[in-house]
C-alpha positions as CSV (number, residue, x, y, z in Angstrom):
1,M,99.3,132.4,112.2
2,T,98.5,131.5,115.8
3,L,96.3,133.5,118.1
4,P,98.1,135.1,121.1
5,P,96.9,133.6,124.4
6,P,94.3,135.8,126.1
7,K,95.3,137.7,129.3
8,L,92.5,138.1,131.7
9,D,94.5,139.5,134.6
10,D,94.8,143.0,133.0
11,L,93.4,145.2,135.9
12,S,95.2,146.5,138.9
13,W,93.9,147.7,142.3
14,D,95.1,151.3,141.5
15,G,93.3,151.4,138.2
16,M,90.1,149.9,139.6
17,T,89.9,152.3,142.5
18,A,90.6,155.3,140.3
19,A,87.9,154.3,137.8
20,I,85.4,153.8,140.7
21,R,86.1,157.2,142.1
22,R,85.5,158.9,138.7
23,R,82.1,157.3,138.6
24,I,80.9,158.2,142.1
25,P,79.6,161.7,141.3
26,A,77.4,160.6,138.4
27,E,76.2,157.4,140.0
28,S,75.3,159.1,143.3
29,G,73.7,162.2,141.7
30,G,76.1,164.5,143.4
31,V,75.0,163.4,146.9
32,W,78.3,161.5,147.7
33,T,80.8,164.3,148.1
34,L,83.5,162.9,150.4
35,H,85.9,160.7,148.3
36,A,88.7,160.5,150.8
37,P,90.0,157.2,152.2
38,A,88.5,158.2,155.6
39,D,85.0,157.8,154.1
40,P,83.5,154.3,155.0
41,G,82.1,154.0,151.5
42,V,85.4,154.5,149.9
43,T,86.9,151.9,152.3
44,L,84.3,149.4,151.1
45,L,85.0,150.2,147.4
46,E,88.7,149.7,148.0
47,L,88.0,146.3,149.7
48,F,85.9,145.2,146.8
49,A,88.6,146.3,144.3
50,Y,91.1,144.2,146.3
51,L,88.9,141.1,146.2
52,L,88.2,141.6,142.5
53,E,91.9,141.8,141.8
54,Q,92.5,138.5,143.5
55,R,89.6,136.9,141.5
56,L,91.1,138.2,138.2
57,Y,94.4,136.6,139.1
58,W,92.8,133.3,139.8
59,L,90.8,133.5,136.6
60,D,94.0,134.0,134.6
61,Q,95.6,130.9,136.0
62,T,95.3,127.3,134.6
63,P,95.3,124.8,137.5
64,D,96.7,121.4,137.0
65,T,93.3,119.8,137.5
66,L,91.9,121.9,134.6
67,V,94.8,120.8,132.3
68,T,94.2,117.2,133.2
69,A,90.4,117.5,132.6
70,V,91.0,119.2,129.2
71,L,93.4,116.5,128.1
72,R,90.7,113.9,128.9
73,L,88.1,115.8,127.0
74,L,90.5,115.9,124.0
75,G,91.0,112.1,124.2
76,L,94.6,112.5,125.3
77,D,96.5,110.9,128.1
78,P,96.9,112.8,131.3
79,P,100.5,113.5,132.5
80,R,102.1,110.1,132.1
81,P,104.0,108.3,134.8
82,A,107.7,107.4,134.6
83,V,108.6,104.7,132.1
84,P,110.9,101.9,133.3
85,A,114.1,101.2,131.4
86,A,114.4,97.8,129.9
87,T,117.2,95.4,129.0
88,V,117.9,91.8,128.3
89,L,119.8,89.8,130.9
90,R,121.8,86.6,130.3
91,L,121.5,84.5,133.5
92,A,124.1,82.1,134.7
93,A,124.1,79.8,137.7
94,T,127.0,78.0,139.3
95,A,126.9,75.0,141.8
96,E,129.3,72.5,143.2
97,Q,127.3,69.5,141.9
98,P,127.7,69.0,138.2
99,D,124.5,67.0,137.9
100,R,122.3,69.6,139.6
101,P,118.9,70.2,138.1
102,V,118.4,73.1,135.8
103,P,117.2,76.0,137.9
104,L,114.0,78.0,137.0
105,V,114.3,81.6,138.0
106,P,110.7,82.9,138.6
107,A,109.2,86.0,137.0
108,G,109.5,89.0,139.2
109,T,112.9,88.2,140.5
110,A,114.9,91.4,141.1
111,L,118.5,91.9,140.0
112,T,120.6,95.0,140.1
113,R,123.9,96.3,138.8
114,D,124.0,99.0,141.5
115,P,126.0,98.0,144.6
116,R,123.5,99.8,146.7
117,G,120.6,97.9,145.2
118,S,118.7,101.1,144.3
119,L,118.0,100.2,140.7
120,P,116.3,96.8,140.7
121,F,115.3,95.2,137.4
122,T,112.7,92.4,137.5
123,L,112.4,89.6,135.1
124,D,109.3,89.5,132.8
125,H,109.0,85.7,132.6
126,D,110.2,82.5,134.3
127,T,113.6,81.7,132.9
128,A,115.3,78.3,132.9
129,V,119.1,78.7,133.3
130,F,120.5,75.9,131.2
131,P,124.2,74.9,131.6
132,L,126.4,76.2,128.8
133,D,129.7,75.1,127.4
134,P,132.2,77.8,128.7
135,G,134.0,77.9,125.4
136,G,131.1,77.1,123.2
137,E,129.4,79.4,120.7
138,V,126.2,79.4,118.7
139,T,126.9,77.8,115.3
140,V,125.0,78.7,112.2
141,C,124.7,75.5,110.1
142,G,125.0,76.2,106.4
143,D,127.2,76.1,103.3
144,R,130.0,77.6,105.4
145,D,130.9,78.4,109.0
146,R,129.6,81.9,109.9
147,T,130.8,81.8,113.6
148,A,133.4,84.4,112.9
149,D,130.8,86.7,111.3
150,L,128.7,86.4,114.5
151,R,131.6,87.1,116.7
152,A,132.5,90.2,114.8
153,R,128.8,91.3,114.7
154,R,128.6,91.1,110.9
155,G,125.0,90.4,109.9
156,V,124.5,86.8,108.8
157,P,121.6,86.3,106.4
158,L,119.2,83.6,107.7
159,L,116.4,83.0,105.3
160,A,116.1,84.0,101.6
161,S,113.5,86.4,100.3
162,H,112.5,84.5,97.1
163,G,109.1,83.5,98.4
164,G,109.9,79.8,98.4
165,P,110.7,77.3,101.3
166,A,113.7,78.3,103.4
167,T,115.5,76.9,106.5
168,A,118.0,78.2,109.0
169,R,119.8,75.8,111.4
170,F,121.7,76.5,114.6
171,T,123.6,74.6,117.2
172,L,123.3,76.0,120.7
173,P,126.2,75.6,123.3
174,L,124.2,73.5,125.7
175,T,125.9,70.8,127.7
176,G,124.9,67.7,129.6
177,A,121.6,65.8,129.3
178,H,119.3,67.8,131.5
179,P,115.5,68.0,131.1
180,A,113.9,71.4,130.7
181,P,112.0,72.8,133.7
182,G,110.7,75.6,131.6
183,A,111.0,77.4,128.3
184,L,114.3,77.9,126.4
185,S,114.8,81.7,126.3
186,L,116.8,83.1,123.4
187,L,117.8,86.6,122.5
188,V,117.6,87.0,118.7
189,E,119.2,90.3,117.8
190,L,118.8,91.3,114.1
191,D,120.4,94.0,112.0
192,T,117.5,95.7,110.2
193,P,117.5,99.3,108.9
194,A,114.9,101.5,110.5
195,A,113.8,98.5,112.5
196,P,110.7,98.4,114.6
197,V,111.2,98.8,118.3
198,P,112.6,95.6,119.9
199,S,110.2,93.5,121.8
200,W,111.7,94.3,125.3
201,L,111.6,98.1,124.9
202,P,108.6,100.4,125.7
203,G,106.6,101.2,122.6
204,A,107.0,97.7,121.0
205,V,104.0,96.8,118.8
206,D,102.8,93.2,119.0
207,S,99.8,93.3,116.8
208,V,101.6,93.4,113.4
209,P,101.3,90.3,111.2
210,P,104.6,88.5,110.7
211,P,106.4,88.9,107.3
212,A,106.4,85.1,107.0
213,E,104.9,82.2,108.9
214,L,107.8,80.5,110.8
215,T,108.1,77.1,112.4
216,W,110.5,76.6,115.3
217,S,111.6,73.1,116.0
218,W,114.5,71.2,117.6
219,F,116.8,68.4,116.5
220,R,119.7,66.4,118.0
221,P,122.9,66.8,116.1
222,G,124.3,63.6,114.7
223,S,120.9,61.7,114.9
224,D,117.5,61.6,113.4
225,L,115.7,62.9,116.5
226,A,113.7,66.1,115.8
227,G,110.4,67.6,116.5
228,P,108.5,70.9,117.1
229,F,108.3,72.8,120.3
230,E,105.1,72.6,122.3
231,E,104.7,76.4,122.6
232,V,106.5,79.3,120.9
233,E,106.4,83.0,122.1
234,D,108.1,84.8,119.2
235,G,109.2,88.2,120.4
236,T,110.7,88.9,117.0
237,A,107.3,88.9,115.3
238,G,108.5,86.5,112.6
239,L,112.1,87.9,112.5
240,R,110.8,91.4,111.8
241,R,112.7,92.9,114.8
242,S,115.0,92.0,117.6
243,G,113.3,90.2,120.4
244,V,113.3,87.4,123.0
245,V,112.0,84.1,121.8
246,R,110.7,81.6,124.4
247,L,110.5,77.9,123.2
248,R,108.8,75.4,125.5
249,P,110.3,71.9,124.7
250,P,108.2,68.8,124.8
251,A,108.4,66.0,127.3
252,G,111.6,63.9,126.8
253,W,113.6,66.8,125.5
254,S,117.1,67.3,127.0
255,T,120.0,69.6,126.5
256,R,121.5,67.0,124.2
257,D,118.9,68.2,121.7
258,R,120.8,71.4,121.2
259,G,119.9,71.9,117.5
260,L,117.5,74.7,116.6
261,L,115.6,74.8,113.3
262,V,113.7,77.8,111.9
263,S,111.8,77.2,108.7
264,T,109.1,78.6,106.5
265,G,107.2,77.4,103.5
266,A,107.1,80.8,101.9
267,A,110.0,83.2,102.7
268,T,108.2,86.4,101.8
269,F,110.6,88.8,103.6
270,T,111.5,92.1,102.0
271,A,115.2,91.1,102.5
272,P,116.8,88.2,104.2
273,P,116.9,88.8,108.0
274,R,120.4,89.4,109.2
275,L,121.4,87.8,112.5
276,L,123.8,89.7,114.8
277,R,123.6,87.6,117.9
278,L,121.8,84.5,119.3
279,A,122.1,84.1,123.0
280,V,120.8,81.5,125.4
281,N,119.3,82.0,128.9
282,A,118.2,85.5,128.0
283,A,115.4,87.2,129.9
284,A,113.8,90.7,129.4
285,A,114.0,92.8,132.6
286,R,112.6,96.2,133.5
287,N,113.5,98.8,136.0
288,R,110.5,98.2,138.3
289,Q,109.7,96.3,141.4
290,R,106.3,95.0,142.5
291,R,105.4,95.2,146.2
292,T,102.4,94.5,148.4
293,A,101.5,96.5,151.5
294,T,98.9,95.0,153.8
295,G,96.9,96.3,156.7
296,A,99.7,95.6,159.2
297,E,102.0,98.1,157.4
298,L,99.3,100.6,156.9
299,Q,97.3,100.2,160.0
300,D,98.5,103.3,161.8
301,Q,97.5,105.5,158.9
302,I,94.1,103.7,158.6
303,D,93.3,104.1,162.3
304,A,93.8,107.8,162.0
305,W,91.2,108.1,159.3
306,L,88.0,110.0,160.1
307,K,84.8,110.2,158.2
308,L,86.1,113.3,156.5
309,P,87.3,114.1,153.0
310,G,91.0,114.2,152.1
311,Q,92.1,110.7,153.2
312,R,95.4,109.4,151.9
313,L,97.7,106.4,152.2
314,V,101.4,106.8,152.0
315,L,103.0,103.6,150.7
316,P,106.4,102.4,152.0
317,G,109.4,103.1,149.8
318,A,107.2,104.7,147.1
319,A,108.1,108.4,147.3
320,G,109.2,109.6,143.9
321,R,109.1,106.1,142.4
322,L,105.4,105.1,142.4
323,L,104.2,103.9,139.0
324,D,100.8,102.3,139.6
325,A,98.7,100.7,142.4
326,A,95.8,98.4,142.9
327,V,93.8,98.8,146.1
328,E,91.4,96.5,148.0
329,L,89.5,97.8,151.0
330,A,87.1,95.6,153.0
331,G,86.8,93.2,150.1
332,H,86.0,95.9,147.6
333,A,88.4,96.8,144.7
334,W,89.1,100.5,144.2
335,L,90.0,101.7,140.8
336,P,92.7,104.3,139.8
337,A,91.6,107.5,138.2
338,P,93.6,110.5,136.8
339,D,91.6,112.8,139.0
340,F,88.2,113.1,140.7
341,A,86.7,115.6,138.2
342,F,84.3,113.0,136.8
343,G,83.8,110.9,139.9
344,A,80.4,110.3,141.5
345,P,79.8,110.2,145.3
346,G,79.7,106.4,145.4
347,D,82.6,105.7,143.0
348,R,85.4,103.7,144.7
349,I,88.2,105.5,143.0
350,F,91.6,106.9,144.0
351,A,94.3,109.1,142.5
352,V,98.0,108.5,142.6
353,D,100.4,111.1,144.0
354,R,103.7,109.8,142.5
355,A,105.9,112.5,144.1
356,E,104.9,111.6,147.6
357,G,104.2,107.9,146.9
358,A,100.6,108.2,148.2
359,L,97.1,107.3,147.3
360,L,94.4,110.0,147.5
361,F,90.7,109.4,148.0
362,G,87.6,111.4,147.2
363,D,85.6,113.9,149.3
364,G,82.2,112.3,149.1
365,L,81.1,114.5,146.2
366,T,83.6,113.3,143.6
367,G,84.7,109.9,144.8
368,R,83.8,107.9,147.9
369,I,85.3,108.6,151.3
370,P,87.1,105.4,152.6
371,H,86.3,104.1,156.1
372,P,88.8,102.6,158.5
373,E,87.7,98.9,158.0
374,P,89.8,95.8,158.2
375,G,91.0,94.0,155.1
376,V,93.3,96.5,153.4
377,S,95.7,95.4,150.6
378,V,97.7,97.6,148.2
379,A,99.7,96.1,145.4
380,Y,101.9,98.7,143.8
381,T,104.8,99.1,141.4
382,T,107.8,101.3,141.9
383,G,110.7,102.2,139.6
384,G,111.1,103.9,136.3
385,G,112.9,107.0,135.2
386,R,116.0,107.8,133.2
387,A,118.3,106.6,136.1
388,G,117.7,103.1,134.8
389,N,119.3,103.8,131.4
390,G,122.9,102.8,131.3
391,G,125.6,100.8,129.7
392,M,126.4,97.1,129.5
393,T,127.9,95.3,132.6
394,D,128.4,91.8,133.7
395,N,128.1,92.3,137.5
396,W,124.4,92.0,138.0
397,L,123.4,90.4,141.3
398,P,120.1,89.4,142.9
399,V,118.7,92.2,145.1
400,G,118.6,90.0,148.1
401,S,122.4,89.4,147.9
402,V,123.5,93.0,147.4
403,G,125.0,94.3,150.6
404,S,124.9,91.0,152.3
405,V,127.1,88.7,150.3
406,G,129.7,91.3,149.6
407,D,131.5,89.6,146.7
408,S,130.9,88.8,143.0
409,S,129.7,85.3,143.6
410,G,126.1,86.2,143.7
411,G,123.5,85.0,146.1
412,S,121.9,81.7,146.6
413,F,118.7,80.9,144.8
414,R,116.9,80.5,148.1
415,N,118.0,84.0,149.3
416,F,117.2,85.9,146.1
417,V,113.8,84.2,145.5
418,E,112.6,84.7,149.1
419,D,113.8,88.3,149.1
420,S,112.6,89.2,145.6
421,V,109.3,87.3,145.2
422,G,108.6,86.2,148.8
423,D,108.2,82.5,148.1
424,S,110.0,79.5,149.5
425,V,111.8,77.4,146.9
426,G,112.2,74.3,149.0
427,D,115.3,72.4,150.2
428,S,116.6,71.8,146.7
429,A,117.4,75.5,146.4
430,A,120.9,75.0,147.9
431,E,121.8,72.8,144.9
432,Y,121.3,75.7,142.5
433,G,124.3,77.6,143.8
434,A,124.7,81.3,142.9
435,L,123.0,83.5,140.3
436,T,124.8,86.1,138.2
437,A,123.8,88.0,135.1
438,A,125.1,90.3,132.4
439,N,123.0,92.6,130.2
440,L,123.3,91.7,126.6
441,V,121.9,95.1,125.4
442,Q,122.1,98.5,126.8
443,A,119.3,99.4,129.3
444,S,117.3,102.1,127.6
445,G,113.8,103.5,127.2
446,G,113.5,104.9,130.8
447,E,111.7,108.2,131.0
448,D,111.0,110.5,134.0
449,P,107.4,111.3,135.0
450,E,105.7,113.8,132.7
451,T,105.0,117.2,134.1
452,I,102.0,119.3,133.4
453,A,104.0,121.5,131.1
454,D,105.3,118.5,129.2
455,A,101.7,117.2,128.9
456,R,100.6,120.6,127.5
457,R,103.4,120.5,124.9
458,R,102.5,117.0,124.0
459,A,98.9,118.0,123.5
460,A,99.9,120.9,121.3
461,G,102.0,118.6,119.2
462,A,99.2,116.1,118.9
463,L,97.0,118.7,117.3
464,G,99.3,118.8,114.3
465,E,99.5,115.0,113.9
466,V,97.9,113.4,110.9
467,T,95.0,111.2,112.0
468,R,92.6,111.3,109.1
469,A,93.4,110.4,105.5
470,V,91.9,113.3,103.4
471,T,94.7,114.6,101.1
472,A,97.3,112.6,99.2
473,G,99.9,113.8,101.7
474,D,97.8,112.4,104.6
475,F,97.8,108.9,103.0
476,A,101.6,109.0,102.5
477,A,102.2,110.3,106.1
478,L,100.0,107.6,107.7
479,A,101.5,104.8,105.6
480,R,105.1,105.8,106.4
481,T,104.3,106.1,110.2
482,T,102.5,102.8,110.6
483,P,103.5,101.4,113.9
484,G,105.5,98.2,114.0
485,V,106.7,98.1,110.4
486,A,109.5,100.0,108.6
487,V,108.0,101.8,105.6
488,A,110.6,104.0,103.9
489,R,108.5,105.6,101.2
490,A,104.8,105.8,100.2
491,Y,103.2,107.1,97.0
492,P,99.4,107.6,96.9
493,A,98.0,107.3,93.4
494,V,94.7,109.1,93.5
495,G,92.1,107.6,91.2
496,E,94.0,104.4,90.7
497,H,91.9,101.2,91.2
498,P,93.4,97.7,90.8
499,G,90.3,96.5,89.2
500,H,90.1,99.3,86.6
501,P,93.7,99.8,85.4
502,C,92.8,101.8,82.3
503,S,90.6,104.5,83.9
504,S,90.5,106.8,86.9
505,V,88.0,105.9,89.6
506,P,86.7,108.7,91.8
507,G,87.2,108.0,95.5
508,A,89.9,105.2,94.9
509,V,93.4,105.6,96.2
510,T,96.2,103.1,95.7
511,V,99.1,103.6,98.0
512,H,102.4,102.1,96.8
513,I,104.8,101.5,99.6
514,V,108.6,100.8,99.6
515,P,109.9,99.1,102.7
516,A,113.2,99.8,104.3
517,A,116.0,97.5,103.2
518,P,119.7,97.3,103.8
519,R,121.8,99.7,101.7
520,D,125.1,99.5,103.5
521,D,126.7,97.5,100.7
522,F,125.4,97.2,97.2
523,A,127.6,94.2,96.6
524,R,126.4,92.0,99.4
525,E,125.2,88.6,98.7
526,D,121.8,89.3,100.2
527,F,121.3,92.7,98.6
528,V,117.8,93.3,97.3
529,A,117.7,95.8,94.4
530,A,113.9,96.0,94.2
531,P,112.5,95.8,97.8
532,R,108.9,94.7,98.1
533,P,106.7,94.9,101.2
534,D,106.0,91.6,102.9
535,P,102.3,90.5,103.3
536,G,102.2,91.4,107.0
537,M,103.4,94.9,106.2
538,V,100.8,95.4,103.5
539,R,98.0,94.3,105.9
540,A,99.3,96.5,108.7
541,V,99.4,99.6,106.4
542,A,96.0,98.8,104.9
543,A,94.4,98.4,108.3
544,R,95.7,101.8,109.4
545,L,94.6,103.6,106.3
546,D,91.2,101.8,106.4
547,E,90.6,103.3,109.9
548,A,91.7,106.8,108.8
549,R,90.0,107.0,105.4
550,L,86.8,108.9,104.5
551,L,83.6,106.9,104.4
552,T,83.2,107.2,100.6
553,S,86.8,106.3,99.6
554,E,88.4,103.0,98.7
555,V,92.0,102.4,99.8
556,F,94.4,99.8,98.3
557,V,97.9,99.1,99.4
558,R,100.3,97.7,96.8
559,A,104.0,97.3,96.1
560,P,105.5,99.6,93.5
561,E,105.6,98.4,89.9
562,Y,109.3,97.8,89.2
563,R,110.3,98.3,85.5
564,D,113.4,96.3,84.5
565,V,116.1,98.6,83.1
566,T,119.2,97.7,81.1
567,L,121.8,100.4,80.3
568,R,124.7,100.7,77.9
569,V,127.4,103.1,78.8
570,D,129.7,104.3,76.0
571,L,133.2,105.2,77.1
572,S,135.3,107.5,74.9
573,G,138.9,106.5,74.3
574,D,140.7,103.6,75.8
575,P,140.5,103.5,79.7
576,A,143.6,102.0,81.3
577,D,141.6,99.8,83.7
578,R,138.4,98.9,81.9
579,A,137.2,96.4,84.7
580,R,137.6,99.1,87.3
581,V,135.8,101.7,85.2
582,S,133.0,99.2,84.4
583,A,132.5,98.4,88.1
584,A,132.5,102.0,89.2
585,A,129.9,102.9,86.5
586,T,127.7,100.1,87.4
587,L,127.8,101.0,91.1
588,A,127.1,104.6,90.4
589,L,124.0,103.8,88.2
590,R,122.7,101.3,90.8
591,R,122.9,104.0,93.5
592,Y,121.4,106.7,91.2
593,L,118.4,104.6,90.2
594,D,117.9,102.9,93.6
595,P,114.3,103.2,95.0
596,L,115.7,104.1,98.5
597,T,118.9,106.0,97.9
598,G,118.6,107.2,94.3
599,G,117.6,110.4,92.6
600,E,119.3,113.8,92.8
601,E,118.4,114.2,96.5
602,G,119.5,110.8,97.5
603,D,116.2,109.8,99.1
604,G,115.0,107.4,96.4
605,W,114.1,107.6,92.7
606,P,110.9,109.7,92.4
607,F,107.8,107.6,91.5
608,G,107.1,107.8,87.8
609,Q,110.0,110.1,87.0
610,P,111.2,109.4,83.4
611,L,114.7,108.1,82.7
612,R,116.8,110.8,80.9
613,P,120.1,109.7,79.2
614,S,121.6,113.1,80.0
615,A,121.0,112.7,83.8
616,L,122.3,109.2,83.8
617,L,125.4,110.4,81.9
618,R,126.1,113.1,84.5
619,A,125.7,110.6,87.4
620,V,128.2,108.2,85.7
621,Q,130.7,110.9,84.9
622,R,130.6,112.3,88.5
623,A,131.5,108.8,89.7
624,L,134.3,108.1,87.2
625,G,136.0,111.5,87.4
626,D,139.2,111.3,85.5
627,L,139.1,107.5,85.0
628,A,137.2,107.8,81.7
629,D,135.0,110.1,79.6
630,V,131.4,109.0,79.1
631,A,130.3,109.5,75.6
632,G,126.7,108.5,76.0
633,V,124.1,106.3,77.8
634,A,121.5,104.2,76.1
635,I,118.4,102.8,77.9
636,G,116.4,99.7,77.5
637,L,113.1,99.0,79.3
638,D,111.3,95.8,80.2
639,G,113.8,93.5,78.7
640,A,114.4,95.5,75.5
641,E,118.0,96.0,74.4
642,A,119.4,99.5,75.0
643,G,119.0,101.4,71.8
644,E,120.6,104.3,70.2
645,D,117.7,106.7,70.8
646,C,118.7,109.6,73.1
647,R,115.2,110.5,74.1
648,E,113.9,110.1,77.7
649,V,112.1,106.9,78.6
650,R,108.8,107.5,80.4
651,L,107.4,105.6,83.4
652,R,103.9,105.3,84.6
653,A,102.8,107.0,87.9
654,G,103.7,104.6,90.7
655,D,106.5,102.9,88.7
656,L,110.1,102.7,89.8
657,P,113.2,101.5,87.9
658,A,115.0,98.3,88.8
659,L,118.4,98.2,87.2
660,R,119.1,94.6,86.0
661,A,122.3,95.0,83.8
662,V,124.9,97.5,82.8
663,R,127.1,97.0,79.7
664,T,130.0,99.2,78.9
665,R,131.7,99.6,75.5
666,V,134.5,101.7,74.2
667,V,133.8,104.0,71.3
668,P,136.4,105.9,69.3
669,A,137.2,109.3,70.7
670,V,136.0,112.3,68.7
671,E,138.6,115.0,68.2
672,P,137.5,118.6,68.2
673,G,136.6,119.8,64.8
674,E,136.2,116.2,63.4
675,G,133.4,115.8,60.9
676,L,133.3,119.5,60.0
677,T,133.1,120.5,56.4
C-alpha cells in the first residue's frame, strides 16, 4: 500500500489563538489576568498566530523550483520542452529551362502547409531535387514485376533471411543526364510488425547494430556501368525500420545511372524486409525554425539593464514557442540550465522561460548577473507542440512565398532560401524555378511542453520502471523493452550456461528471445515459421542486460531452441472435401504451435510446454467444426515419424516447437457399441 501524503497545514488561526489563551494562566503564574482582545499582549499573540498560519501554508506547498531540484537529484529530466512534429517531404522543382542544373535545397529551409505560414517545417539536410519522370515509378527488378504490389502498398520482400548472399535491385524514375550536386535522398518505408521508431520521428534509436551488413551501389540499366556510392547515411539501420537513406554519388555519376542495388553477403534478417514504398527527393523535416537575434534587435532591452538581479531578454517571436537557445555576451558563451539552484556566483548560466519566450539570468548568488556590454548574439529555436501533427497534403510551399506569391506555384529558390536561411544563392537561382512539396507520411510526434504536474507524474511512473536485472521477470522485461529492436518474447533460463549444458551454474542466466515477425498471412511466400533474432538484435539486448545485471551474474542472450515437429491427423469417416479439410487442419496447427500467436492464450506457445495430443486434437476440431471428425493426433519430434503413442511429448526449458509437416489420413469410423463383448 502507498503512504498518504503528509499534510503540514493542519492548524488554523482560531485554533492557535484558543490554545495560546488556555496556556496563559499557567505560563504567567496567574499574573496575566486580562485575556481580552484589548490587551496589548493578546494582540501580539494574535499577530504571531497570523504569521505562523502563513508560514504553515507556505510549508505545505511544493514550489516548482523544488520539484525541478528533486527531479535533478533523482537523475530525471526537468519539465521537458515541446517536441517538434516530424514528417518526410518529397520536394519538386519546376523551371522553364529543361536543361537547368539540379537544385540543391539547403538544410534549414522552411516550408509550410499552413496558408498563414504559422507552422514552418525545416529540412534536416541538404536535399538535391532531381528531375523525375512524371509517369515513372520505382521498379523492383526480380523474377516478376512487383510495381502493382508497391502501388497497392502490399509489402514486397526484398532480401531473403537464409543467411546467405542476397541482392535487391531497383530502377528509379530519374530523367535526363544531370550530375548530382548533393546526395540522393530516398524514403524507404518498410512494413515490419512492432517496428522500431522510424528514423525521422522523435525517439528513434541510432545506436543499434544492423541486422545485416548492407552495401548500397548504383548501376546504369542496359550497360555494364556500376559502382558503390561514396557515402551512405542509412536511416533504416540496415532495413530494420523505415527511414531516409542519403546516398552520395561519385564523380561522373548522372541521372542516367538510375539503377539502385542493395546487397549483403549474409542475409541474417529475422524475416525478409517488406518494402511498402521507395520515394526519391525525400527529406525529413521538423516543426521548428532556427533564428538568430543580434544586439541590434535586443539593444533596447540591454540598455535598460542595471547591475541588479533579475535581468531578462525577451526574444522576438518566441512567446509560447521557444525550444532552446544559445547565448553569447561580450565574447563569452552562456550555458542553459534548468534553474539556478546549483549555480555559483560566477557561473555564466541562464534559464529559459518558454511561455514568455524569454531568457532569465542569475542574481549574483546563484548565477552571474549580465552586464550591458556590446557583442550580444542569441541563436534560438522555436516551434514544437501538437499543432504540428496532421494529415498528408501536397500543398507545401516555402515560408518566404506564403502570403506573397498567392498561388500554388510555389516561390522561387532565391526567395525561399534568402527568407528561410538568410543566404544569397547567386544569379543562377532564377533557373531553378519554383519549389513545391508533399509530405509522404503523416506529420506526428509533436508534443506540448510538459507541465510541472506532468513531470511529477512521469517521475512517479519512473519509480516503477525496471532498471536493474535481479529477478527472472526483470531480465524478461528488460529484454522485451530494449530500445531500437522489436523483441516479442523473452524467456530467462536461470542457471543455464552455454558452456555447461548438462548442469545448473549459479549466477548464470541465459535469456532466449523471440523477435517480432509478420503473422498477417501464414501462407505468404516470405513467412518465417521459426523466427530467430538477428545478430544486431542479440548484441543490443545483451548490451542492455549487461548494464543492468548484478556484479556476480553472467548473462547470455540466445535464440530459442526450435524442435522440429511432424504431426499426423487421423480423420474419422470420409470427408467430402479432403483437400480443404487437410489445409484447414494444417493452418490450425500452425497457428496453435506458433511461437508468436500460439498457445491457448494466443500470445505464443509457452517455452518448454509439452505437446499433448489431446490439446492438439481440440485445436484441430475447433478449426474444422462440422467438416470432419478428428479421431486422433500423433506427434513426431526431431525428424522422427509420428507414432501411435498417445502420451505427451516433453520439451526442454527454453525450447519451442517448429511445425514442419502435417499429414492427414482417413481412418474407419467407429460406431457406438462396436467392439463390445
